[in-house]
N, CA, C and O atoms as a Tripos MOL2 file, in Angstrom:
@<TRIPOS>MOLECULE
protein
  304   303    76     0     0
PROTEIN
NO_CHARGES

@<TRIPOS>ATOM
      1 N           2.3620  171.5840  119.1430 N.3       1 MET1
      2 CA          3.2960  172.6290  118.9110 C.3       1 MET1
      3 C           2.9080  173.5400  118.0870 C.2       1 MET1
      4 O           2.5260  174.6400  118.4830 O.2       1 MET1
      5 N           2.9500  173.2370  116.9550 N.am      2 GLY2
      6 CA          2.5060  174.5360  116.0940 C.3       2 GLY2
      7 C           3.1950  175.1180  115.2420 C.2       2 GLY2
      8 O           3.8710  174.3190  114.5930 O.2       2 GLY2
      9 N           3.3000  175.9650  115.0090 N.am      3 THR3
     10 CA          4.7920  176.6980  114.0350 C.3       3 THR3
     11 C           5.6830  177.7180  115.9250 C.2       3 THR3
     12 O           5.1990  178.4180  116.8150 O.2       3 THR3
     13 N           7.2740  177.1030  115.5780 N.am      4 ILE4
     14 CA          7.5420  178.2510  116.4740 C.3       4 ILE4
     15 C           8.7610  178.7650  115.4520 C.2       4 ILE4
     16 O           9.3590  178.1490  114.5700 O.2       4 ILE4
     17 N           8.9140  180.4330  116.0250 N.am      5 GLN5
     18 CA          9.7930  181.2090  114.9080 C.3       5 GLN5
     19 C          10.8680  181.1750  116.0670 C.2       5 GLN5
     20 O          10.6350  181.0420  117.2680 O.2       5 GLN5
     21 N          12.3620  181.3570  115.3180 N.am      6 CYS6
     22 CA         13.2370  181.6150  116.4560 C.3       6 CYS6
     23 C          13.9790  182.1230  115.8370 C.2       6 CYS6
     24 O          14.2430  181.6520  114.7310 O.2       6 CYS6
     25 N          14.7030  183.4510  116.3650 N.am      7 ASN7
     26 CA         15.5150  184.5430  116.0210 C.3       7 ASN7
     27 C          16.7440  184.3570  116.7530 C.2       7 ASN7
     28 O          16.5180  184.4560  117.9590 O.2       7 ASN7
     29 N          17.8740  184.1420  116.5130 N.am      8 LEU8
     30 CA         19.2390  184.1400  116.7560 C.3       8 LEU8
     31 C          19.9790  185.6920  116.5980 C.2       8 LEU8
     32 O          20.0550  186.0730  115.4290 O.2       8 LEU8
     33 N          20.4570  186.5000  117.4970 N.am      9 SER9
     34 CA         21.4040  187.1450  116.9710 C.3       9 SER9
     35 C          23.0720  187.3180  118.0680 C.2       9 SER9
     36 O          23.0720  187.0230  119.2630 O.2       9 SER9
     37 N          23.9360  187.6750  117.5580 N.am     10 PHE10
     38 CA         25.0250  187.8390  117.9700 C.3      10 PHE10
     39 C          25.3950  189.3860  118.1350 C.2      10 PHE10
     40 O          25.7860  189.9050  117.0890 O.2      10 PHE10
     41 N          25.3480  190.1300  119.1420 N.am     11 HIS11
     42 CA         25.8180  191.6000  119.0320 C.3      11 HIS11
     43 C          26.1540  192.0340  120.8230 C.2      11 HIS11
     44 O          25.5870  191.5540  121.8040 O.2      11 HIS11
     45 N          27.2150  193.0480  120.7980 N.am     12 ASN12
     46 CA         28.3360  193.1210  121.7780 C.3      12 ASN12
     47 C          28.8480  191.9070  122.4450 C.2      12 ASN12
     48 O          28.8140  191.7450  123.6650 O.2      12 ASN12
     49 N          29.3480  191.0130  121.5470 N.am     13 ASP13
     50 CA         29.3870  189.7620  122.2520 C.3      13 ASP13
     51 C          28.5420  188.8480  122.5210 C.2      13 ASP13
     52 O          28.9040  187.6710  122.4980 O.2      13 ASP13
     53 N          27.2720  189.1930  122.8240 N.am     14 SER14
     54 CA         26.5880  188.1580  123.7200 C.3      14 SER14
     55 C          25.3770  187.6350  122.4690 C.2      14 SER14
     56 O          25.0470  188.3520  121.5240 O.2      14 SER14
     57 N          24.8890  186.3720  122.7040 N.am     15 ILE15
     58 CA         23.7730  185.7600  122.0040 C.3      15 ILE15
     59 C          22.3400  185.9050  122.2470 C.2      15 ILE15
     60 O          22.0200  185.1910  123.1970 O.2      15 ILE15
     61 N          21.4600  186.4800  121.8120 N.am     16 ASN16
     62 CA         20.4080  187.0490  122.1250 C.3      16 ASN16
     63 C          19.5680  185.9640  121.3650 C.2      16 ASN16
     64 O          19.6920  186.1450  120.1540 O.2      16 ASN16
     65 N          18.8280  184.9950  121.6320 N.am     17 THR17
     66 CA         17.8040  184.3910  121.3780 C.3      17 THR17
     67 C          16.0260  184.7960  121.8280 C.2      17 THR17
     68 O          15.5550  185.2230  122.8830 O.2      17 THR17
     69 N          15.3840  184.4420  120.5270 N.am     18 SER18
     70 CA         14.0490  184.8450  120.9330 C.3      18 SER18
     71 C          12.9680  183.7250  120.1600 C.2      18 SER18
     72 O          13.0480  183.6230  118.9360 O.2      18 SER18
     73 N          12.0900  183.0010  120.8190 N.am     19 PHE19
     74 CA         11.3000  182.2410  120.4850 C.3      19 PHE19
     75 C           9.7690  182.8080  120.6250 C.2      19 PHE19
     76 O           9.3000  183.0840  121.7290 O.2      19 PHE19
     77 N           9.0420  182.9530  119.4180 N.am     20 ARG20
     78 CA          7.6460  183.2310  119.3380 C.3      20 ARG20
     79 C           7.0300  181.7270  118.6050 C.2      20 ARG20
     80 O           7.2180  181.2770  117.4750 O.2      20 ARG20
     81 N           6.3290  181.2570  119.6210 N.am     21 SER21
     82 CA          5.2270  179.6530  119.0680 C.3      21 SER21
     83 C           3.7550  180.3820  118.9240 C.2      21 SER21
     84 O           3.4880  181.4880  119.3920 O.2      21 SER21
     85 N           3.0250  179.6960  118.3190 N.am     22 GLN22
     86 CA          1.5570  180.1990  118.0690 C.3      22 GLN22
     87 C           0.6430  179.6550  119.1130 C.2      22 GLN22
     88 O          -0.4950  180.1150  119.2000 O.2      22 GLN22
     89 N           1.3000  178.1400  120.3920 N.am     23 GLU23
     90 CA          0.4040  177.8840  121.3070 C.3      23 GLU23
     91 C           0.9970  178.7240  122.1240 C.2      23 GLU23
     92 O           2.0160  179.3830  121.9150 O.2      23 GLU23
     93 N           0.1640  178.6730  123.2980 N.am     24 ASN24
     94 CA          0.5010  179.2030  124.6940 C.3      24 ASN24
     95 C           1.4930  177.8560  125.4850 C.2      24 ASN24
     96 O           2.6470  177.9070  125.9120 O.2      24 ASN24
     97 N           0.5770  176.7820  125.4600 N.am     25 GLU25
     98 CA          1.3820  175.5390  125.7420 C.3      25 GLU25
     99 C           2.9100  175.7720  125.0080 C.2      25 GLU25
    100 O           3.6300  176.4610  125.7310 O.2      25 GLU25
    101 N           3.2180  175.5730  124.4050 N.am     26 THR26
    102 CA          4.3990  175.5090  123.5870 C.3      26 THR26
    103 C           5.2310  176.6340  124.0470 C.2      26 THR26
    104 O           6.4420  176.4210  124.0940 O.2      26 THR26
    105 N           4.8140  177.7410  124.3790 N.am     27 SER27
    106 CA          5.7470  179.0330  125.0330 C.3      27 SER27
    107 C           6.3260  178.6640  126.3770 C.2      27 SER27
    108 O           7.4250  178.8190  126.9100 O.2      27 SER27
    109 N           5.1960  178.1280  126.7200 N.am     28 GLN28
    110 CA          5.2030  177.9120  128.5550 C.3      28 GLN28
    111 C           6.3470  176.5430  128.5080 C.2      28 GLN28
    112 O           7.2580  176.4410  129.3300 O.2      28 GLN28
    113 N           6.1110  175.5770  127.4330 N.am     29 LEU29
    114 CA          7.1270  174.3350  127.8090 C.3      29 LEU29
    115 C           8.3070  174.9670  127.5590 C.2      29 LEU29
    116 O           9.1260  174.6780  128.4310 O.2      29 LEU29
    117 N           9.0160  176.1870  126.1980 N.am     30 ILE30
    118 CA          9.8660  176.9100  125.6930 C.3      30 ILE30
    119 C          10.4810  177.5410  126.7650 C.2      30 ILE30
    120 O          11.7090  177.6140  126.7640 O.2      30 ILE30
    121 N           9.6050  178.1750  128.0040 N.am     31 ASN31
    122 CA         10.2630  179.4180  128.8250 C.3      31 ASN31
    123 C          10.7400  178.1200  129.8930 C.2      31 ASN31
    124 O          11.8020  178.4310  130.4320 O.2      31 ASN31
    125 N          10.2910  176.8870  130.2960 N.am     32 HIS32
    126 CA         10.8460  176.1070  131.1890 C.3      32 HIS32
    127 C          11.9000  175.5930  130.6720 C.2      32 HIS32
    128 O          12.6130  175.1600  131.5770 O.2      32 HIS32
    129 N          12.2530  175.4640  129.8710 N.am     33 HIS33
    130 CA         13.6210  175.2440  129.4180 C.3      33 HIS33
    131 C          14.8640  176.2450  128.8660 C.2      33 HIS33
    132 O          15.8970  175.9070  128.2900 O.2      33 HIS33
    133 N          14.3970  177.6170  129.2500 N.am     34 LEU34
    134 CA         15.3100  178.4760  128.8300 C.3      34 LEU34
    135 C          16.7390  178.4090  129.5640 C.2      34 LEU34
    136 O          17.7970  178.6600  128.9870 O.2      34 LEU34
    137 N          16.6330  178.0540  130.8590 N.am     35 ASP35
    138 CA         17.8160  177.8870  131.7850 C.3      35 ASP35
    139 C          18.7670  176.8840  131.2040 C.2      35 ASP35
    140 O          19.9720  177.1370  131.2240 O.2      35 ASP35
    141 N          18.3470  175.8300  130.7190 N.am     36 HIS36
    142 CA         18.8740  174.5920  130.0880 C.3      36 HIS36
    143 C          19.6910  175.3720  128.8700 C.2      36 HIS36
    144 O          20.9040  175.5700  128.7930 O.2      36 HIS36
    145 N          18.8180  175.6870  128.1010 N.am     37 LEU37
    146 CA         19.7380  176.7830  126.5310 C.3      37 LEU37
    147 C          20.6770  177.6980  126.8250 C.2      37 LEU37
    148 O          21.4730  178.0300  125.9460 O.2      37 LEU37
    149 N          20.7550  178.3750  128.3790 N.am     38 LYS38
    150 CA         21.1900  179.5280  128.9380 C.3      38 LYS38
    151 C          22.6250  178.5060  129.3280 C.2      38 LYS38
    152 O          23.7080  178.7450  128.7940 O.2      38 LYS38
    153 N          22.4840  177.6110  130.1040 N.am     39 GLN39
    154 CA         23.5820  176.3910  130.1470 C.3      39 GLN39
    155 C          24.6550  176.0960  128.7590 C.2      39 GLN39
    156 O          25.8260  176.3640  128.4920 O.2      39 GLN39
    157 N          23.7460  175.5340  128.2160 N.am     40 GLN40
    158 CA         24.2280  174.9300  127.1140 C.3      40 GLN40
    159 C          25.1420  176.4650  126.0090 C.2      40 GLN40
    160 O          26.2130  176.4140  125.4050 O.2      40 GLN40
    161 N          24.4650  177.2730  126.1000 N.am     41 PHE41
    162 CA         24.8560  178.6060  125.1780 C.3      41 PHE41
    163 C          26.5210  178.7220  126.2230 C.2      41 PHE41
    164 O          27.5890  178.5710  125.6290 O.2      41 PHE41
    165 N          26.4980  178.9950  127.7410 N.am     42 GLU42
    166 CA         27.4300  179.5460  128.4150 C.3      42 GLU42
    167 C          28.8620  177.8530  128.0560 C.2      42 GLU42
    168 O          30.0320  177.9720  127.6930 O.2      42 GLU42
    169 N          28.1530  176.6400  128.3290 N.am     43 GLU43
    170 CA         29.1370  175.7330  128.3460 C.3      43 GLU43
    171 C          29.9410  175.7440  126.6910 C.2      43 GLU43
    172 O          30.9730  175.0780  126.6080 O.2      43 GLU43
    173 N          29.5530  176.3390  125.6850 N.am     44 ALA44
    174 CA         30.0390  175.8450  124.3550 C.3      44 ALA44
    175 C          30.3440  177.6430  124.2980 C.2      44 ALA44
    176 O          30.0720  178.3110  123.3000 O.2      44 ALA44
    177 N          30.9900  178.2640  125.6470 N.am     45 GLY45
    178 CA         31.9930  179.5180  125.3490 C.3      45 GLY45
    179 C          30.8700  181.0290  124.9520 C.2      45 GLY45
    180 O          31.3980  182.1380  124.8770 O.2      45 GLY45
    181 N          29.7810  180.9110  124.7950 N.am     46 LEU46
    182 CA         29.3490  181.7380  124.4330 C.3      46 LEU46
    183 C          28.2460  182.5810  125.9710 C.2      46 LEU46
    184 O          27.6340  182.0410  126.8930 O.2      46 LEU46
    185 N          28.4610  184.2660  125.5460 N.am     47 LYS47
    186 CA         27.8540  185.1490  126.9670 C.3      47 LYS47
    187 C          26.7830  185.1530  126.1540 C.2      47 LYS47
    188 O          26.9100  185.3060  124.9390 O.2      47 LYS47
    189 N          25.4820  184.9630  126.8120 N.am     48 THR48
    190 CA         24.2980  185.0850  126.8070 C.3      48 THR48
    191 C          23.4370  186.3700  126.9780 C.2      48 THR48
    192 O          23.4890  186.9000  128.0880 O.2      48 THR48
    193 N          22.8320  186.8090  126.2430 N.am     49 GLY49
    194 CA         21.9700  187.8670  126.6120 C.3      49 GLY49
    195 C          20.5150  188.0660  126.5290 C.2      49 GLY49
    196 O          20.0190  187.1730  127.2160 O.2      49 GLY49
    197 N          20.0170  188.4610  126.2560 N.am     50 VAL50
    198 CA         18.3010  188.1190  125.8340 C.3      50 VAL50
    199 C          17.9830  187.1290  125.4190 C.2      50 VAL50
    200 O          18.3740  186.8760  124.2800 O.2      50 VAL50
    201 N          16.8730  185.7950  126.3540 N.am     51 ILE51
    202 CA         16.7600  184.8430  125.6830 C.3      51 ILE51
    203 C          15.1550  185.0010  126.2660 C.2      51 ILE51
    204 O          14.9690  185.0620  127.4820 O.2      51 ILE51
    205 N          14.2890  185.0470  125.5350 N.am     52 ASN52
    206 CA         13.1810  184.6600  125.9600 C.3      52 ASN52
    207 C          12.2320  183.9360  124.9530 C.2      52 ASN52
    208 O          12.8140  183.5790  123.9280 O.2      52 ASN52
    209 N          10.6080  183.5750  125.0260 N.am     53 SER53
    210 CA          9.8750  182.8550  124.5180 C.3      53 SER53
    211 C           8.4020  183.6540  124.5990 C.2      53 SER53
    212 O           8.0140  184.0850  125.6850 O.2      53 SER53
    213 N           7.5020  183.8440  123.2140 N.am     54 GLN54
    214 CA          6.2290  184.1990  123.7600 C.3      54 GLN54
    215 C           5.1280  183.6970  123.0170 C.2      54 GLN54
    216 O           5.2710  183.2140  121.8940 O.2      54 GLN54
    217 N           3.7730  183.8120  123.7360 N.am     55 ALA55
    218 CA          2.8680  182.9630  122.7330 C.3      55 ALA55
    219 C           2.6690  184.0880  121.6830 C.2      55 ALA55
    220 O           3.3450  185.1010  121.8630 O.2      55 ALA55
    221 N           1.7090  184.0500  120.4440 N.am     56 GLY56
    222 CA          1.4290  184.8450  119.4090 C.3      56 GLY56
    223 C           2.0850  184.8900  118.0900 C.2      56 GLY56
    224 O           3.2180  184.5210  117.7830 O.2      56 GLY56
    225 N           1.1120  185.4370  117.3360 N.am     57 SER57
    226 CA          1.5510  185.0230  115.9380 C.3      57 SER57
    227 C           2.5830  186.4030  114.9720 C.2      57 SER57
    228 O           3.1020  186.4370  113.8560 O.2      57 SER57
    229 N           2.4600  187.5650  116.3510 N.am     58 GLN58
    230 CA          3.2730  188.7520  115.7160 C.3      58 GLN58
    231 C           4.8090  188.5380  116.2390 C.2      58 GLN58
    232 O           5.1670  187.5590  116.8930 O.2      58 GLN58
    233 N           5.6330  189.5940  115.8480 N.am     59 PRO59
    234 CA          6.8000  189.0460  115.5050 C.3      59 PRO59
    235 C           7.5520  189.7260  116.9250 C.2      59 PRO59
    236 O           7.3570  190.8770  117.3130 O.2      59 PRO59
    237 N           8.5190  188.6400  117.6360 N.am     60 ALA60
    238 CA          8.4570  189.0790  119.1550 C.3      60 ALA60
    239 C           9.3620  190.6230  119.3170 C.2      60 ALA60
    240 O          10.4700  190.8640  118.8390 O.2      60 ALA60
    241 N           8.6730  191.3450  119.9730 N.am     61 LYS61
    242 CA          9.6690  193.0920  120.1690 C.3      61 LYS61
    243 C          10.5850  192.7380  121.2690 C.2      61 LYS61
    244 O          10.4100  192.0330  122.2630 O.2      61 LYS61
    245 N          11.5170  193.3450  120.8850 N.am     62 THR62
    246 CA         12.8200  193.3370  121.6260 C.3      62 THR62
    247 C          13.5760  194.5370  121.6950 C.2      62 THR62
    248 O          13.8270  195.2150  120.6980 O.2      62 THR62
    249 N          13.9920  194.8540  122.9960 N.am     63 SER63
    250 CA         14.9410  195.7440  123.2020 C.3      63 SER63
    251 C          16.1930  195.5220  122.4630 C.2      63 SER63
    252 O          17.0150  196.3630  122.8290 O.2      63 SER63
    253 N          16.5130  194.9900  121.8660 N.am     64 TYR64
    254 CA         18.2680  194.7960  121.2370 C.3      64 TYR64
    255 C          17.7150  194.7660  119.5210 C.2      64 TYR64
    256 O          16.7130  194.1710  119.1240 O.2      64 TYR64
    257 N          18.5800  195.4990  118.7570 N.am     65 GLN65
    258 CA         18.6310  194.9670  117.6090 C.3      65 GLN65
    259 C          19.3450  193.7990  117.1810 C.2      65 GLN65
    260 O          20.3530  193.4550  117.7960 O.2      65 GLN65
    261 N          18.8380  193.0150  115.9740 N.am     66 PHE66
    262 CA         19.5220  192.1980  115.5860 C.3      66 PHE66
    263 C          20.5860  192.4550  114.2940 C.2      66 PHE66
    264 O          20.2500  193.0500  113.2700 O.2      66 PHE66
    265 N          21.6810  191.9980  114.4920 N.am     67 VAL67
    266 CA         22.9250  192.2330  113.6110 C.3      67 VAL67
    267 C          22.7290  190.8680  112.3470 C.2      67 VAL67
    268 O          22.4730  189.6750  112.5090 O.2      67 VAL67
    269 N          22.9780  191.6700  111.1070 N.am     68 ASN68
    270 CA         23.1200  190.7280  109.9230 C.3      68 ASN68
    271 C          24.4440  190.3600  109.6450 C.2      68 ASN68
    272 O          25.1300  190.7790  108.7130 O.2      68 ASN68
    273 N          25.0100  188.9170  111.1850 N.am     69 LYS69
    274 CA         25.8620  188.2720  110.6150 C.3      69 LYS69
    275 C          26.0790  187.1230  110.8380 C.2      69 LYS69
    276 O          25.6140  186.6820  111.8890 O.2      69 LYS69
    277 N          26.7480  186.3280  110.0770 N.am     70 THR70
    278 CA         26.3810  184.7680  110.5990 C.3      70 THR70
    279 C          27.0730  184.1560  111.3690 C.2      70 THR70
    280 O          28.2110  184.5580  111.6090 O.2      70 THR70
    281 N          26.7060  183.3400  111.7920 N.am     71 LEU71
    282 CA         26.8550  182.3200  113.2800 C.3      71 LEU71
    283 C          27.3170  181.9630  113.0180 C.2      71 LEU71
    284 O          28.4180  182.1930  113.5200 O.2      71 LEU71
    285 N          27.3090  180.8470  111.8520 N.am     72 PHE72
    286 CA         27.7330  179.4460  111.7070 C.3      72 PHE72
    287 C          28.3400  179.7280  110.2850 C.2      72 PHE72
    288 O          28.0650  180.6330  109.4960 O.2      72 PHE72
    289 N          29.4130  178.5020  110.1630 N.am     73 ASP73
    290 CA         29.7380  178.6180  108.6620 C.3      73 ASP73
    291 C          29.2530  177.4990  107.6650 C.2      73 ASP73
    292 O          29.8850  176.4550  107.8300 O.2      73 ASP73
    293 N          28.4680  177.4480  106.8480 N.am     74 GLU74
    294 CA         27.7980  176.4460  106.4210 C.3      74 GLU74
    295 C          28.6890  175.2760  105.6890 C.2      74 GLU74
    296 O          28.3070  174.1390  105.4120 O.2      74 GLU74
    297 N          30.1610  175.9400  105.4180 N.am     75 LYS75
    298 CA         30.4960  175.2440  104.1840 C.3      75 LYS75
    299 C          31.7290  174.2710  105.1090 C.2      75 LYS75
    300 O          32.4110  173.4630  104.4790 O.2      75 LYS75
    301 N          31.9050  174.4200  106.4570 N.am     76 ALA76
    302 CA         33.0740  173.8620  107.4050 C.3      76 ALA76
    303 C          32.4090  172.5720  107.2480 C.2      76 ALA76
    304 O          32.8640  171.5720  107.8030 O.2      76 ALA76
@<TRIPOS>BOND
     1     1     2 1
     2     2     3 1
     3     3     4 2
     4     3     5 am
     5     5     6 1
     6     6     7 1
     7     7     8 2
     8     7     9 am
     9     9    10 1
    10    10    11 1
    11    11    12 2
    12    11    13 am
    13    13    14 1
    14    14    15 1
    15    15    16 2
    16    15    17 am
    17    17    18 1
    18    18    19 1
    19    19    20 2
    20    19    21 am
    21    21    22 1
    22    22    23 1
    23    23    24 2
    24    23    25 am
    25    25    26 1
    26    26    27 1
    27    27    28 2
    28    27    29 am
    29    29    30 1
    30    30    31 1
    31    31    32 2
    32    31    33 am
    33    33    34 1
    34    34    35 1
    35    35    36 2
    36    35    37 am
    37    37    38 1
    38    38    39 1
    39    39    40 2
    40    39    41 am
    41    41    42 1
    42    42    43 1
    43    43    44 2
    44    43    45 am
    45    45    46 1
    46    46    47 1
    47    47    48 2
    48    47    49 am
    49    49    50 1
    50    50    51 1
    51    51    52 2
    52    51    53 am
    53    53    54 1
    54    54    55 1
    55    55    56 2
    56    55    57 am
    57    57    58 1
    58    58    59 1
    59    59    60 2
    60    59    61 am
    61    61    62 1
    62    62    63 1
    63    63    64 2
    64    63    65 am
    65    65    66 1
    66    66    67 1
    67    67    68 2
    68    67    69 am
    69    69    70 1
    70    70    71 1
    71    71    72 2
    72    71    73 am
    73    73    74 1
    74    74    75 1
    75    75    76 2
    76    75    77 am
    77    77    78 1
    78    78    79 1
    79    79    80 2
    80    79    81 am
    81    81    82 1
    82    82    83 1
    83    83    84 2
    84    83    85 am
    85    85    86 1
    86    86    87 1
    87    87    88 2
    88    87    89 am
    89    89    90 1
    90    90    91 1
    91    91    92 2
    92    91    93 am
    93    93    94 1
    94    94    95 1
    95    95    96 2
    96    95    97 am
    97    97    98 1
    98    98    99 1
    99    99   100 2
   100    99   101 am
   101   101   102 1
   102   102   103 1
   103   103   104 2
   104   103   105 am
   105   105   106 1
   106   106   107 1
   107   107   108 2
   108   107   109 am
   109   109   110 1
   110   110   111 1
   111   111   112 2
   112   111   113 am
   113   113   114 1
   114   114   115 1
   115   115   116 2
   116   115   117 am
   117   117   118 1
   118   118   119 1
   119   119   120 2
   120   119   121 am
   121   121   122 1
   122   122   123 1
   123   123   124 2
   124   123   125 am
   125   125   126 1
   126   126   127 1
   127   127   128 2
   128   127   129 am
   129   129   130 1
   130   130   131 1
   131   131   132 2
   132   131   133 am
   133   133   134 1
   134   134   135 1
   135   135   136 2
   136   135   137 am
   137   137   138 1
   138   138   139 1
   139   139   140 2
   140   139   141 am
   141   141   142 1
   142   142   143 1
   143   143   144 2
   144   143   145 am
   145   145   146 1
   146   146   147 1
   147   147   148 2
   148   147   149 am
   149   149   150 1
   150   150   151 1
   151   151   152 2
   152   151   153 am
   153   153   154 1
   154   154   155 1
   155   155   156 2
   156   155   157 am
   157   157   158 1
   158   158   159 1
   159   159   160 2
   160   159   161 am
   161   161   162 1
   162   162   163 1
   163   163   164 2
   164   163   165 am
   165   165   166 1
   166   166   167 1
   167   167   168 2
   168   167   169 am
   169   169   170 1
   170   170   171 1
   171   171   172 2
   172   171   173 am
   173   173   174 1
   174   174   175 1
   175   175   176 2
   176   175   177 am
   177   177   178 1
   178   178   179 1
   179   179   180 2
   180   179   181 am
   181   181   182 1
   182   182   183 1
   183   183   184 2
   184   183   185 am
   185   185   186 1
   186   186   187 1
   187   187   188 2
   188   187   189 am
   189   189   190 1
   190   190   191 1
   191   191   192 2
   192   191   193 am
   193   193   194 1
   194   194   195 1
   195   195   196 2
   196   195   197 am
   197   197   198 1
   198   198   199 1
   199   199   200 2
   200   199   201 am
   201   201   202 1
   202   202   203 1
   203   203   204 2
   204   203   205 am
   205   205   206 1
   206   206   207 1
   207   207   208 2
   208   207   209 am
   209   209   210 1
   210   210   211 1
   211   211   212 2
   212   211   213 am
   213   213   214 1
   214   214   215 1
   215   215   216 2
   216   215   217 am
   217   217   218 1
   218   218   219 1
   219   219   220 2
   220   219   221 am
   221   221   222 1
   222   222   223 1
   223   223   224 2
   224   223   225 am
   225   225   226 1
   226   226   227 1
   227   227   228 2
   228   227   229 am
   229   229   230 1
   230   230   231 1
   231   231   232 2
   232   231   233 am
   233   233   234 1
   234   234   235 1
   235   235   236 2
   236   235   237 am
   237   237   238 1
   238   238   239 1
   239   239   240 2
   240   239   241 am
   241   241   242 1
   242   242   243 1
   243   243   244 2
   244   243   245 am
   245   245   246 1
   246   246   247 1
   247   247   248 2
   248   247   249 am
   249   249   250 1
   250   250   251 1
   251   251   252 2
   252   251   253 am
   253   253   254 1
   254   254   255 1
   255   255   256 2
   256   255   257 am
   257   257   258 1
   258   258   259 1
   259   259   260 2
   260   259   261 am
   261   261   262 1
   262   262   263 1
   263   263   264 2
   264   263   265 am
   265   265   266 1
   266   266   267 1
   267   267   268 2
   268   267   269 am
   269   269   270 1
   270   270   271 1
   271   271   272 2
   272   271   273 am
   273   273   274 1
   274   274   275 1
   275   275   276 2
   276   275   277 am
   277   277   278 1
   278   278   279 1
   279   279   280 2
   280   279   281 am
   281   281   282 1
   282   282   283 1
   283   283   284 2
   284   283   285 am
   285   285   286 1
   286   286   287 1
   287   287   288 2
   288   287   289 am
   289   289   290 1
   290   290   291 1
   291   291   292 2
   292   291   293 am
   293   293   294 1
   294   294   295 1
   295   295   296 2
   296   295   297 am
   297   297   298 1
   298   298   299 1
   299   299   300 2
   300   299   301 am
   301   301   302 1
   302   302   303 1
   303   303   304 2
@<TRIPOS>SUBSTRUCTURE
     1 MET1         2 RESIDUE 1 A MET
     2 GLY2         6 RESIDUE 1 A GLY
     3 THR3        10 RESIDUE 1 A THR
     4 ILE4        14 RESIDUE 1 A ILE
     5 GLN5        18 RESIDUE 1 A GLN
     6 CYS6        22 RESIDUE 1 A CYS
     7 ASN7        26 RESIDUE 1 A ASN
     8 LEU8        30 RESIDUE 1 A LEU
     9 SER9        34 RESIDUE 1 A SER
    10 PHE10       38 RESIDUE 1 A PHE
    11 HIS11       42 RESIDUE 1 A HIS
    12 ASN12       46 RESIDUE 1 A ASN
    13 ASP13       50 RESIDUE 1 A ASP
    14 SER14       54 RESIDUE 1 A SER
    15 ILE15       58 RESIDUE 1 A ILE
    16 ASN16       62 RESIDUE 1 A ASN
    17 THR17       66 RESIDUE 1 A THR
    18 SER18       70 RESIDUE 1 A SER
    19 PHE19       74 RESIDUE 1 A PHE
    20 ARG20       78 RESIDUE 1 A ARG
    21 SER21       82 RESIDUE 1 A SER
    22 GLN22       86 RESIDUE 1 A GLN
    23 GLU23       90 RESIDUE 1 A GLU
    24 ASN24       94 RESIDUE 1 A ASN
    25 GLU25       98 RESIDUE 1 A GLU
    26 THR26      102 RESIDUE 1 A THR
    27 SER27      106 RESIDUE 1 A SER
    28 GLN28      110 RESIDUE 1 A GLN
    29 LEU29      114 RESIDUE 1 A LEU
    30 ILE30      118 RESIDUE 1 A ILE
    31 ASN31      122 RESIDUE 1 A ASN
    32 HIS32      126 RESIDUE 1 A HIS
    33 HIS33      130 RESIDUE 1 A HIS
    34 LEU34      134 RESIDUE 1 A LEU
    35 ASP35      138 RESIDUE 1 A ASP
    36 HIS36      142 RESIDUE 1 A HIS
    37 LEU37      146 RESIDUE 1 A LEU
    38 LYS38      150 RESIDUE 1 A LYS
    39 GLN39      154 RESIDUE 1 A GLN
    40 GLN40      158 RESIDUE 1 A GLN
    41 PHE41      162 RESIDUE 1 A PHE
    42 GLU42      166 RESIDUE 1 A GLU
    43 GLU43      170 RESIDUE 1 A GLU
    44 ALA44      174 RESIDUE 1 A ALA
    45 GLY45      178 RESIDUE 1 A GLY
    46 LEU46      182 RESIDUE 1 A LEU
    47 LYS47      186 RESIDUE 1 A LYS
    48 THR48      190 RESIDUE 1 A THR
    49 GLY49      194 RESIDUE 1 A GLY
    50 VAL50      198 RESIDUE 1 A VAL
    51 ILE51      202 RESIDUE 1 A ILE
    52 ASN52      206 RESIDUE 1 A ASN
    53 SER53      210 RESIDUE 1 A SER
    54 GLN54      214 RESIDUE 1 A GLN
    55 ALA55      218 RESIDUE 1 A ALA
    56 GLY56      222 RESIDUE 1 A GLY
    57 SER57      226 RESIDUE 1 A SER
    58 GLN58      230 RESIDUE 1 A GLN
    59 PRO59      234 RESIDUE 1 A PRO
    60 ALA60      238 RESIDUE 1 A ALA
    61 LYS61      242 RESIDUE 1 A LYS
    62 THR62      246 RESIDUE 1 A THR
    63 SER63      250 RESIDUE 1 A SER
    64 TYR64      254 RESIDUE 1 A TYR
    65 GLN65      258 RESIDUE 1 A GLN
    66 PHE66      262 RESIDUE 1 A PHE
    67 VAL67      266 RESIDUE 1 A VAL
    68 ASN68      270 RESIDUE 1 A ASN
    69 LYS69      274 RESIDUE 1 A LYS
    70 THR70      278 RESIDUE 1 A THR
    71 LEU71      282 RESIDUE 1 A LEU
    72 PHE72      286 RESIDUE 1 A PHE
    73 ASP73      290 RESIDUE 1 A ASP
    74 GLU74      294 RESIDUE 1 A GLU
    75 LYS75      298 RESIDUE 1 A LYS
    76 ALA76      302 RESIDUE 1 A ALA
């Protein structure tokens, strides 16, 4: 599978998710399951924004800005 990078952001009440993998096959596998991820987010009460997966070693370029807000309380 190789290395997988995942960026999550919460902006304008939507969760945005971007995956990047070194292997093209891994990216295709992730893309195949993005609808399931979207469904899981929505079942958890989250509005989905941009969700994508790309192959390659460069960071994914997106049309949205990441916001430095904590989504999870690590001390809970």
